C-alpha positions as CSV (number, residue, x, y, z in Angstrom):
1,M,0.0,0.0,0.0
2,R,1.4,3.4,-0.9
3,E,0.0,6.8,0.0
4,T,1.3,10.4,-0.5
5,L,1.1,12.4,2.7
6,I,1.6,16.1,3.4
7,V,3.8,17.2,6.2
8,S,2.3,20.1,8.3
9,N,4.3,23.2,9.3
10,R,4.8,21.4,12.7
11,G,6.3,18.3,11.1
12,Q,3.2,16.2,11.5
13,I,1.6,13.7,9.2
14,T,-1.8,12.0,9.3
15,L,-1.7,8.3,8.8
16,P,-4.5,7.1,6.6
17,A,-7.3,5.3,8.5
18,D,-7.0,2.0,6.5
19,M,-3.3,1.8,7.2
20,R,-3.9,2.5,10.9
21,K,-6.6,-0.2,11.0
22,Q,-4.5,-2.7,9.2
23,L,-1.6,-2.2,11.6
24,G,-3.7,-1.9,14.7
25,I,-2.6,1.7,15.4
26,A,-5.2,3.4,17.6
27,P,-5.3,6.8,19.1
28,G,-2.6,6.9,21.8
29,S,-0.7,4.0,20.3
30,A,3.1,4.1,20.3
31,V,5.0,3.8,17.0
32,I,8.6,3.5,16.1
33,I,10.1,5.4,13.2
34,E,13.5,4.8,11.8
35,T,15.6,5.6,8.8
36,R,16.6,2.8,6.4
37,N,18.8,3.6,3.4
38,G,17.3,7.1,3.0
39,E,13.7,6.0,3.7
40,L,11.5,6.2,6.7
41,A,10.1,3.1,8.3
42,L,7.1,3.4,10.7
43,K,5.9,0.4,12.7
44,P,3.7,-0.2,15.7
45,A,5.5,-0.4,19.0
46,A,4.7,-2.3,22.2
47,V,5.1,-0.5,25.5
48,L,5.9,-2.7,28.5
49,E,6.1,-1.7,32.1
50,I,9.2,-2.9,33.8
51,E,10.2,-3.2,37.4
52,R,13.6,-3.3,38.9
53,Y,14.4,-5.7,41.7
54,T,17.1,-5.4,44.3
55,D,19.6,-8.2,44.8
56,E,18.1,-8.7,48.2
57,Q,14.6,-9.2,46.7
58,I,15.9,-11.8,44.2
59,A,17.8,-13.6,46.9
60,Q,14.7,-13.8,49.1
61,W,12.6,-15.2,46.2
62,D,15.3,-17.7,45.4
63,S,15.4,-18.9,49.0
64,E,11.6,-19.1,49.2
65,D,11.4,-21.1,46.0
66,K,13.9,-23.8,46.9
67,L,12.7,-27.3,46.7
68,T,13.4,-29.9,49.3
69,A,15.2,-33.1,48.1
70,A,11.9,-35.0,48.4
71,E,10.0,-32.4,46.4
72,R,12.6,-32.4,43.7
73,K,12.6,-36.2,43.5
74,R,8.8,-36.3,43.3
75,I,8.6,-33.7,40.5
76,L,11.4,-35.4,38.5
77,A,9.6,-38.7,38.8
78,R,6.3,-37.2,37.5
79,L,8.2,-35.6,34.6
80,Q,9.7,-38.8,33.5
81,K,6.3,-40.4,33.3
82,T,5.1,-38.0,30.7
């Protein structure tokens, strides 16, 4: 699909509705624009929330998740049956 767009005096363009629909770009969606060999490439972006964890938090989770020898043996035995 090819369209000719006009750039406003503020550097803005309007993406055609059928292109937005095809790519799942809705109002408020994030997009990525990059240059490739003298051309512009525009694609939908995903925004993910990330959290940072301290080494202490990770160590606590590791200690809470440790399996006993009996639990490990039982799980391994069940996995070998499948």
